[in-house]
C-alpha positions as CSV (number, residue, x, y, z in Angstrom):
1,X,-28.7,55.9,-19.0
2,X,-28.1,52.3,-17.4
3,X,-24.5,51.0,-17.6
4,X,-24.0,47.7,-17.9
5,X,-22.8,45.4,-14.8
6,X,-19.5,44.5,-16.3
7,X,-18.6,48.3,-17.0
8,X,-20.0,49.6,-14.0
9,X,-17.9,46.7,-11.6
10,X,-14.9,47.2,-13.7
11,X,-12.0,46.8,-12.2
12,X,-10.3,49.9,-10.5
13,X,-7.0,48.9,-8.9
14,X,-5.1,45.6,-9.6
15,X,-6.3,44.4,-6.1
16,X,-9.7,44.3,-7.4
17,X,-8.9,42.4,-10.4
18,X,-10.4,39.1,-9.2
19,X,-8.6,35.7,-9.7
20,X,-5.2,36.6,-11.6
21,X,-3.5,37.7,-8.2
22,X,-0.2,35.9,-8.9
23,X,-0.2,38.6,-12.3
24,X,-1.3,41.5,-10.5
25,X,1.0,40.4,-7.3
26,X,3.9,40.7,-9.9
27,X,2.8,44.5,-11.3
28,X,2.0,45.8,-8.5
29,X,5.9,45.3,-7.5
30,X,6.8,46.3,-10.7
31,X,5.2,49.1,-10.8
32,X,6.4,50.2,-7.2
33,X,9.6,49.5,-8.0
34,X,10.2,51.2,-11.1
35,X,11.2,48.3,-12.6
36,X,8.6,48.0,-15.3
37,X,9.1,46.8,-19.0
38,X,8.5,48.6,-22.4
39,X,6.2,46.0,-23.7
40,X,4.2,43.6,-22.0
41,X,2.1,40.6,-23.3
42,X,-0.8,39.3,-21.9
43,X,-3.0,36.6,-23.4
44,X,-5.9,34.5,-22.4
45,X,-9.2,33.5,-23.2
46,X,-11.8,36.5,-23.2
47,X,-13.0,38.1,-20.4
48,X,-10.7,37.4,-17.9
49,X,-8.9,40.6,-16.9
50,X,-6.5,41.3,-19.6
51,X,-7.7,44.5,-21.1
52,X,-8.7,45.6,-17.4
53,X,-4.9,44.7,-16.5
54,X,-3.4,46.8,-19.8
55,X,-5.3,49.8,-18.7
56,X,-4.6,49.2,-15.1
57,X,-0.8,49.3,-16.0
58,X,-1.6,52.6,-18.1
59,X,-2.8,54.4,-14.9
60,X,-0.1,53.2,-12.9
61,X,2.7,54.4,-14.6
62,X,1.0,58.0,-15.3
63,X,-0.7,58.2,-11.8
64,X,0.5,61.5,-10.1
65,X,-0.4,59.8,-6.4
66,X,0.4,55.9,-7.1
67,X,-0.2,54.2,-3.8
68,X,1.3,51.2,-3.4
69,X,1.3,50.3,-7.3
70,X,-2.2,50.8,-7.3
71,X,-3.0,53.8,-9.4
72,X,-5.4,56.2,-7.4
73,X,-8.6,56.7,-9.3
74,X,-8.4,60.9,-8.2
75,X,-5.6,62.4,-10.1
76,X,-6.0,64.1,-13.6
77,X,-4.5,61.8,-14.9
78,X,-6.5,58.5,-14.1
79,X,-9.7,60.5,-14.8
80,X,-8.8,61.1,-18.0
81,X,-7.9,57.3,-18.3
82,X,-10.9,56.3,-17.6
83,X,-13.2,59.1,-19.6
84,X,-10.7,58.0,-22.3
85,X,-10.1,61.8,-23.2
86,X,-6.1,61.4,-22.5
87,X,-4.1,61.6,-25.7
88,X,-0.8,59.7,-24.2
89,X,-2.9,56.5,-24.1
90,X,-3.8,54.7,-27.3
91,X,-6.4,52.4,-27.5
92,X,-6.2,50.3,-30.9
93,X,-8.6,46.8,-32.4
94,X,-6.1,45.5,-34.2
95,X,-8.9,43.4,-35.9
96,X,-10.7,46.5,-37.8
97,X,-6.8,48.5,-37.7
98,X,-4.5,45.8,-38.9
99,X,-3.2,47.3,-41.8
100,X,0.9,47.8,-42.3
101,X,-0.5,51.3,-42.6
102,X,-2.0,51.8,-39.6
103,X,0.9,50.2,-37.7
104,X,3.4,53.0,-39.9
105,X,1.6,55.8,-38.5
106,X,1.8,54.6,-35.0
107,X,5.5,54.5,-35.3
108,X,5.6,57.7,-36.5
109,X,3.2,59.8,-33.5
110,X,5.6,57.0,-30.9
111,X,8.3,59.4,-31.4
112,X,6.8,62.7,-30.1
113,X,6.6,63.0,-26.2
114,X,3.4,62.6,-24.1
115,X,1.6,65.7,-24.2
116,X,0.1,65.2,-20.5
117,X,1.4,62.0,-19.0
118,X,4.8,60.8,-17.9
119,X,4.5,57.8,-20.4
120,X,2.8,57.2,-24.2
121,X,0.9,53.9,-23.9
122,X,0.3,51.7,-26.7
123,X,-2.5,49.5,-26.0
124,X,-3.1,47.0,-28.6
125,X,-6.0,44.6,-28.6
126,X,-6.2,41.1,-30.7
127,X,-2.8,41.6,-31.6
128,X,-3.0,38.2,-33.4
129,X,-5.2,39.6,-36.0
130,X,-2.1,42.1,-37.6
131,X,-1.2,41.7,-41.0
132,X,2.6,39.9,-42.1
133,X,3.8,43.4,-43.0
134,X,2.0,45.2,-40.1
135,X,3.7,42.7,-37.5
136,X,7.0,43.3,-39.5
137,X,6.4,47.3,-38.7
138,X,5.4,46.6,-34.9
139,X,8.7,44.1,-34.5
140,X,11.2,47.5,-35.5
141,X,9.8,49.8,-33.0
142,X,9.6,47.1,-30.3
143,X,13.5,46.4,-30.8
144,X,14.2,49.8,-30.1
145,X,11.7,51.6,-28.6
146,X,11.5,55.5,-27.2
147,X,12.2,55.7,-23.7
148,X,9.1,57.4,-23.2
149,X,6.4,54.4,-24.5
150,X,5.6,51.2,-23.6
151,X,3.3,49.2,-25.5
152,X,0.7,46.2,-24.0
153,X,-0.4,44.1,-26.7
154,X,-3.4,41.5,-25.6
155,X,-4.6,38.1,-27.6
156,X,-6.3,35.3,-26.9
157,X,-4.8,33.3,-29.2
158,X,-1.4,33.7,-28.8
159,X,0.2,30.5,-31.0
160,X,-0.7,33.6,-33.8
161,X,2.1,35.4,-32.4
162,X,5.6,35.5,-33.9
163,X,8.3,34.3,-31.6
164,X,10.4,37.3,-32.2
165,X,7.2,39.6,-30.6
166,X,7.0,37.2,-27.9
167,X,10.7,37.5,-27.2
168,X,10.5,41.2,-26.6
169,X,7.6,41.2,-24.7
170,X,7.1,40.3,-20.5
171,X,4.4,38.0,-21.2
172,X,1.5,37.0,-18.5
173,X,-0.5,34.0,-19.0
174,X,-3.8,34.8,-17.7
175,X,-5.8,31.9,-16.4
176,X,-9.5,30.9,-16.4
177,X,-10.8,32.1,-13.7
178,X,-12.8,29.4,-11.0
179,X,-16.5,28.8,-10.7
180,X,-16.7,29.2,-7.1
181,X,-14.2,32.5,-7.3
182,X,-16.8,33.8,-9.8
183,X,-19.5,33.0,-8.1
184,X,-18.6,34.7,-4.9
185,X,-17.8,37.9,-7.0
186,X,-21.4,38.2,-8.5
187,X,-22.8,37.6,-4.7
188,X,-21.0,40.3,-3.8
189,X,-22.2,42.8,-6.7
190,X,-25.6,41.2,-6.7
191,X,-25.4,42.7,-2.6
192,X,-24.2,45.7,-3.6
193,X,-27.2,46.5,-6.8
194,X,-29.9,44.8,-4.5
195,X,-30.5,41.8,-6.7
196,X,-31.6,38.8,-5.3
197,X,-29.5,36.3,-6.3
198,X,-29.4,32.4,-4.9
199,X,-25.9,30.8,-4.2
200,X,-26.9,28.1,-6.5
201,X,-27.9,30.5,-9.3
202,X,-25.0,32.3,-9.2
203,X,-22.6,28.9,-9.4
204,X,-24.6,27.8,-12.6
205,X,-24.1,31.5,-13.9
206,X,-20.4,30.9,-12.7
207,X,-19.7,27.7,-14.9
208,X,-22.1,29.1,-18.0
209,X,-19.5,31.6,-18.2
210,X,-16.6,29.1,-18.4
211,X,-14.2,31.2,-16.2
212,X,-14.8,34.7,-18.0
213,X,-16.1,37.3,-15.4
214,X,-17.5,39.5,-18.0
215,X,-19.5,36.9,-19.1
216,X,-20.5,35.8,-16.3
217,X,-21.6,39.7,-15.2
218,X,-23.5,39.6,-18.4
219,X,-25.4,36.8,-17.9
220,X,-26.4,38.6,-14.3
221,X,-27.6,41.3,-16.5
222,X,-29.8,39.1,-18.9
223,X,-31.2,37.3,-15.8
224,X,-32.3,40.1,-14.0
225,X,-34.0,41.5,-17.5
226,X,-35.8,38.3,-17.7
227,X,-37.1,38.2,-13.7
228,X,-36.3,40.1,-10.4
229,X,-35.0,37.2,-8.7
230,X,-32.7,35.4,-10.5
231,X,-33.0,31.6,-9.4
232,X,-31.8,28.5,-11.1
233,X,-34.7,28.4,-13.2
234,X,-34.2,31.5,-14.0
235,X,-30.8,31.8,-15.5
236,X,-32.1,27.8,-17.1
237,X,-34.9,30.0,-19.0
238,X,-32.5,32.9,-20.1
239,X,-29.2,30.8,-21.2
240,X,-32.0,28.2,-23.1
241,X,-31.0,25.3,-20.8
242,X,-35.0,24.4,-20.6
243,X,-36.5,23.0,-23.7
244,X,-33.7,20.5,-24.7
245,X,-35.5,17.3,-24.4
246,X,-35.6,16.2,-27.9
247,X,-31.8,16.1,-27.1
248,X,-32.5,13.2,-24.5
249,X,-35.1,11.5,-26.9
250,X,-32.7,11.2,-30.1
251,X,-29.7,9.7,-27.7
252,X,-32.5,7.6,-26.3
253,X,-33.3,6.3,-29.9
254,X,-29.5,5.9,-30.8
255,X,-29.4,3.8,-28.0
256,X,-32.3,0.8,-29.4
257,X,-31.3,1.4,-32.5
258,X,-35.0,3.1,-33.2
259,X,-33.8,5.0,-36.7
260,X,-37.3,6.1,-37.5
261,X,-37.7,7.6,-34.2
262,X,-34.5,9.6,-34.3
263,X,-35.7,10.3,-37.8
264,X,-39.0,12.1,-36.7
265,X,-37.6,14.3,-34.6
266,X,-34.9,15.7,-36.8
267,X,-37.9,16.6,-39.3
268,X,-39.4,18.2,-36.0
269,X,-36.7,20.2,-35.0
270,X,-35.9,21.1,-38.4
271,X,-39.4,22.6,-38.3
272,X,-39.0,24.5,-35.2
273,X,-35.9,26.3,-37.3
274,X,-33.1,25.0,-35.5
275,X,-30.4,25.1,-38.1
276,X,-28.5,21.1,-38.8
277,X,-25.7,22.2,-37.9
278,X,-26.4,23.3,-34.7
279,X,-28.3,20.2,-34.5
280,X,-25.5,18.0,-35.0
281,X,-23.2,20.7,-32.4
282,X,-26.0,20.0,-29.9
283,X,-25.8,16.1,-30.2
284,X,-21.8,16.4,-29.7
285,X,-22.1,18.4,-26.8
286,X,-25.0,16.0,-25.3
287,X,-22.8,12.9,-26.2
288,X,-20.2,14.8,-24.3
289,X,-21.6,14.8,-20.9
290,X,-23.0,11.7,-21.5
291,X,-19.0,10.1,-21.7
292,X,-18.3,12.4,-19.0
293,X,-20.8,11.0,-16.3
294,X,-19.3,7.3,-17.4
295,X,-15.0,8.8,-17.0
296,X,-15.3,11.0,-14.2
297,X,-16.1,11.0,-10.5
298,X,-17.9,14.7,-10.1
299,X,-19.4,15.7,-13.3
300,X,-21.4,17.8,-11.8
301,X,-18.0,20.2,-12.1
302,X,-17.7,19.4,-16.1
303,X,-21.3,19.2,-17.5
304,X,-23.5,22.7,-17.1
305,X,-26.9,21.9,-16.5
306,X,-29.5,21.6,-13.5
307,X,-29.1,19.3,-10.8
308,X,-32.6,16.9,-12.8
309,X,-31.2,17.4,-15.8
310,X,-27.5,15.7,-14.8
311,X,-29.9,13.2,-12.9
312,X,-30.9,12.3,-16.5
313,X,-27.8,12.0,-17.7
314,X,-26.6,9.5,-15.2
315,X,-29.8,7.5,-16.4
316,X,-28.8,7.6,-19.9
317,X,-25.6,6.9,-19.8
318,X,-26.4,3.1,-18.4
319,X,-27.6,2.8,-22.1
320,X,-24.0,3.3,-23.5
321,X,-20.1,2.3,-23.1
322,X,-17.6,4.4,-23.4
323,X,-16.6,3.3,-26.6
324,X,-20.2,3.8,-28.5
325,X,-19.9,7.5,-27.2
326,X,-16.3,8.0,-28.3
327,X,-17.7,6.5,-31.5
328,X,-20.8,8.5,-31.7
329,X,-18.5,11.9,-31.0
330,X,-16.0,11.4,-33.9
331,X,-19.3,10.4,-36.1
332,X,-20.9,13.8,-35.1
333,X,-17.8,15.9,-35.1
334,X,-16.9,14.3,-39.2
335,X,-20.2,15.0,-39.7
336,X,-19.8,18.8,-38.9
337,X,-17.0,19.0,-41.4
338,X,-19.1,17.3,-44.2
339,X,-21.5,20.4,-43.6
340,X,-19.1,23.0,-44.3
341,X,-18.1,21.4,-47.8
342,X,-22.1,20.9,-48.6
343,X,-25.6,22.8,-48.9
344,X,-27.4,19.4,-47.9
345,X,-26.4,19.9,-44.3
346,X,-29.7,17.9,-43.2
347,X,-28.8,14.4,-45.7
348,X,-25.4,14.7,-43.6
349,X,-27.1,14.7,-40.3
350,X,-29.6,12.0,-40.8
351,X,-26.7,9.7,-43.0
352,X,-24.6,10.4,-40.0
353,X,-27.5,9.1,-37.8
354,X,-28.0,6.6,-39.2
355,X,-24.0,5.3,-38.6
356,X,-25.1,6.0,-34.6
357,X,-28.2,3.4,-35.2
358,X,-26.9,0.7,-36.9
359,X,-24.1,-1.1,-35.1
360,X,-22.9,-3.1,-38.3
361,X,-22.0,0.2,-40.2
362,X,-19.3,0.8,-37.1
363,X,-16.2,-0.7,-38.6
364,X,-13.7,0.3,-35.9
365,X,-12.0,-2.7,-34.0
366,X,-13.5,-2.3,-31.0
367,X,-17.0,-2.2,-32.3
368,X,-16.2,-6.0,-34.2
369,X,-15.0,-7.3,-31.3
370,X,-18.0,-5.8,-29.4
371,X,-19.9,-7.9,-31.4
372,X,-18.0,-11.4,-31.5
373,X,-17.9,-11.2,-27.8
374,X,-22.1,-10.4,-28.1
375,X,-22.5,-13.3,-30.4
376,X,-20.2,-15.7,-28.1
377,X,-22.7,-14.6,-25.2
378,X,-25.5,-15.4,-27.0
379,X,-24.0,-18.9,-28.1
380,X,-22.8,-19.5,-24.8
381,X,-26.1,-18.9,-23.3
382,X,-28.2,-21.2,-26.2
383,X,-25.1,-24.3,-25.5
384,X,-26.2,-24.0,-21.9
385,X,-29.7,-23.9,-22.3
386,X,-29.6,-27.8,-23.5
387,X,-28.1,-27.4,-27.3
388,X,-25.7,-29.9,-28.2
389,X,-23.2,-28.8,-29.0
390,X,-22.2,-31.1,-32.3
391,X,-25.5,-33.4,-32.3
392,X,-24.5,-35.9,-35.3
393,X,-21.4,-34.8,-35.7
394,X,-18.2,-37.0,-36.2
395,X,-16.7,-37.2,-33.8
396,X,-13.4,-35.5,-33.3
397,X,-9.9,-36.9,-33.4
398,X,-9.0,-38.1,-29.6
399,X,-6.1,-35.8,-28.1
400,X,-2.7,-37.4,-28.4
401,X,-1.3,-38.7,-25.3
402,X,1.2,-35.9,-23.5
403,X,5.1,-36.3,-25.1
404,X,8.1,-35.1,-23.0
405,X,8.5,-32.7,-25.6
406,X,7.0,-31.2,-28.3
407,X,7.8,-33.0,-31.9
408,X,9.0,-29.9,-34.5
409,X,6.3,-31.1,-37.7
410,X,8.1,-32.4,-40.6
411,X,9.5,-29.8,-43.1
412,X,10.4,-30.8,-46.4
413,X,14.3,-30.8,-46.7
414,X,15.7,-27.6,-48.9
415,X,18.4,-28.3,-51.5
416,X,19.9,-26.5,-54.0
417,X,17.4,-25.7,-57.2
418,X,14.4,-23.9,-57.9
419,X,12.5,-22.3,-54.8
420,X,9.6,-24.6,-53.2
421,X,6.1,-24.0,-54.3
422,X,3.6,-22.0,-52.4
423,X,2.8,-24.0,-49.6
424,X,-1.4,-23.7,-49.8
425,X,-1.1,-25.8,-53.2
426,X,-0.2,-28.2,-51.3
427,X,-2.6,-27.3,-48.0
428,X,-4.8,-30.1,-46.7
429,X,-7.7,-29.6,-44.5
430,X,-6.8,-29.9,-40.9
431,X,-9.3,-31.8,-39.5
432,X,-8.0,-31.2,-35.3
433,X,-9.0,-27.0,-35.9
434,X,-12.5,-27.0,-33.8
435,X,-10.9,-28.7,-31.1
436,X,-7.9,-26.2,-31.0
437,X,-10.3,-23.1,-31.2
438,X,-11.7,-24.8,-28.0
439,X,-8.7,-24.5,-26.5
440,X,-7.7,-21.0,-27.5
441,X,-10.8,-20.5,-26.2
442,X,-9.3,-20.6,-22.5
443,X,-5.9,-19.4,-23.7
444,X,-7.3,-16.1,-25.6
445,X,-10.9,-15.5,-26.4
446,X,-10.1,-12.4,-27.7
447,X,-8.8,-14.4,-30.9
448,X,-10.9,-16.9,-30.1
449,X,-13.7,-14.9,-31.3
450,X,-12.0,-13.2,-33.8
451,X,-11.4,-16.4,-35.5
452,X,-14.6,-17.3,-36.0
453,X,-16.0,-18.8,-39.2
454,X,-12.5,-19.7,-39.7
455,X,-11.2,-22.5,-41.2
456,X,-7.2,-24.1,-41.4
457,X,-5.0,-26.5,-43.4
458,X,-1.9,-27.8,-42.9
459,X,1.1,-27.9,-45.7
460,X,5.0,-27.8,-44.9
461,X,5.2,-27.7,-41.1
462,X,2.6,-24.7,-40.4
463,X,-0.7,-24.1,-40.2
464,X,-2.5,-22.4,-42.7
465,X,-5.4,-20.2,-41.0
466,X,-8.6,-19.0,-43.6
467,X,-9.9,-16.0,-42.0
468,X,-11.5,-13.1,-44.0
469,X,-12.2,-11.3,-40.4
470,X,-9.9,-8.0,-40.4
471,X,-9.8,-7.9,-36.8
472,X,-8.2,-10.7,-36.9
473,X,-5.9,-9.7,-39.7
474,X,-4.9,-7.2,-37.6
475,X,-4.1,-9.2,-34.2
476,X,-2.1,-11.5,-36.0
477,X,0.2,-8.5,-37.6
478,X,0.2,-6.7,-34.5
479,X,0.0,-9.0,-31.4
480,X,2.8,-11.3,-30.4
481,X,0.3,-12.5,-27.3
482,X,-2.4,-13.5,-30.3
483,X,0.3,-15.6,-32.5
484,X,1.8,-17.8,-29.5
485,X,-1.7,-18.1,-28.5
486,X,-2.5,-20.2,-31.5
487,X,0.9,-21.8,-31.4
488,X,0.5,-23.0,-28.1
489,X,-2.9,-24.4,-28.5
490,X,-2.4,-26.2,-31.5
491,X,1.1,-27.6,-29.4
492,X,-1.4,-28.4,-26.8
493,X,-3.9,-30.6,-28.9
494,X,-1.6,-32.4,-31.5
495,X,1.2,-32.6,-29.5
496,X,3.4,-30.9,-32.4
497,X,4.7,-27.4,-32.7
498,X,3.8,-25.9,-36.2
499,X,4.2,-22.7,-37.2
500,X,1.7,-20.1,-38.6
501,X,0.8,-18.6,-41.6
502,X,-1.9,-17.4,-43.7
503,X,-3.7,-19.4,-46.3
504,X,-4.4,-17.5,-49.5
505,X,-5.1,-20.5,-52.0
506,X,-8.5,-21.7,-53.0
507,X,-10.1,-24.8,-50.7
508,X,-8.8,-28.0,-51.8
509,X,-11.0,-29.4,-54.6
510,X,-11.2,-32.9,-53.0
511,X,-13.1,-32.0,-50.2
512,X,-16.6,-31.5,-49.9
513,X,-18.5,-28.6,-49.6
514,X,-19.0,-28.0,-45.4
515,X,-21.2,-25.6,-43.4
516,X,-19.1,-23.9,-41.4
517,X,-18.9,-24.2,-37.8
518,X,-20.5,-21.2,-36.8
519,X,-23.1,-21.8,-38.9
520,X,-23.6,-25.2,-38.3
521,X,-24.7,-24.3,-34.6
522,X,-26.6,-21.5,-35.6
523,X,-28.8,-23.3,-37.7
524,X,-29.6,-26.2,-34.7
525,X,-30.0,-23.2,-32.5
526,X,-32.8,-22.0,-34.9
527,X,-33.7,-25.5,-35.5
528,X,-34.3,-25.7,-31.6
529,X,-36.4,-22.9,-31.3
530,X,-33.6,-21.0,-29.8
531,X,-33.9,-16.9,-31.1
532,X,-30.2,-16.0,-32.6
533,X,-29.6,-12.7,-33.3
534,X,-25.7,-12.3,-35.3
535,X,-25.8,-8.1,-35.4
């Protein structure tokens, strides 16, 4: 009967364990000196050697002829442990034996002396799955264990293990195995098994395994079943890396804002029996890979794909900015969460895609500032092409001569009596606001952009700014530099030092209705035949 590679090539000594040298060296020294603990906690992700080391500990402490801390693998004890016939070594899967009754049975048998071996060893895998009562029962025997008993607990989720359990165990943190180490081991095993394996294919398998040796050997088994020669193409086909062009097509549609094309692709992929939640997860991974290309110097170490696919990622990443990719990932993750609460998964995905394709639906401050900057760039280009900035508009008041020191705007004297009225009620339009904005554009372009379509009023020694832009309101609340820039621009234009405040009242009745400065410029641009996109 054929034996799968990960079982056939399971490490038979601590020296054979790959990628965990710090842990295996410590265990060897403890066993050689006879100073091993009564309880061990082995934690780490799957397939990196926890259960293998647990069995090696069980063999080494009971071996009749240990060799420098390693089991001999030749005595009857070692062979019995390998074939599972030694009753003194018990392996328990806590995922399926997690009740308090199971642990009480273990406690009762633990007090009996070993039948054959020197120590009775209990290996409890996935110990985090034990019930609360079972953990309490296990804690009791860990506090006062019999001298002939050794507990070895293994888990992939150490955060679920109570501190009382962890404090009574010697803990070892198993690390993910580096890809080059896994690839070297795969090439060695392939050579021994007579499997033609390309080094590039071995490295691709190692990256797909994400640090797990067992997963890498299982993938190699799958590739051998797929083709006699294991090449990069073989691994790609076996792992399903080929045939995902629709992800690039969808990302192209998002970059261009072509909602119809993306919707058609969703319908096509859904018709090919691809679940919508899986498609959403694939899109998250795709945008994550694009983000890695933009933010990492060595994206090939962070993205598992073919070399030509990496080139496609690099090319497509040019169509996105980092904030937009972050927004896409965050939006799709929200869609994933929503899919768990509704049967209408396709609808949730479609709504998420609509948000990605239409930048106007992105209300984050970063997106709003980007749109403001884009609009400013288009207006500047239009003005540079010969469009007059204020054709027919009344001349702005001349800038006063510089003064030796800024004057304070007159403020009403306060005296006894009732509180002063709302300053907005007595506010009058501030005629130099356009000139202030021009000056602000040189001092603080971001604040200038956030003040598009704004107006200002003067009242009681203060300039009251009327703006509906949430970005500007947030900047005024949290950014001292923004407030200082506006005050400086006002002082440089008027020579008077004003305070700032929001304008919350209605527009003065005496002031005739006028177009906002921005709308006036846009209308002039349209009249001159200049295409203007305000999105």
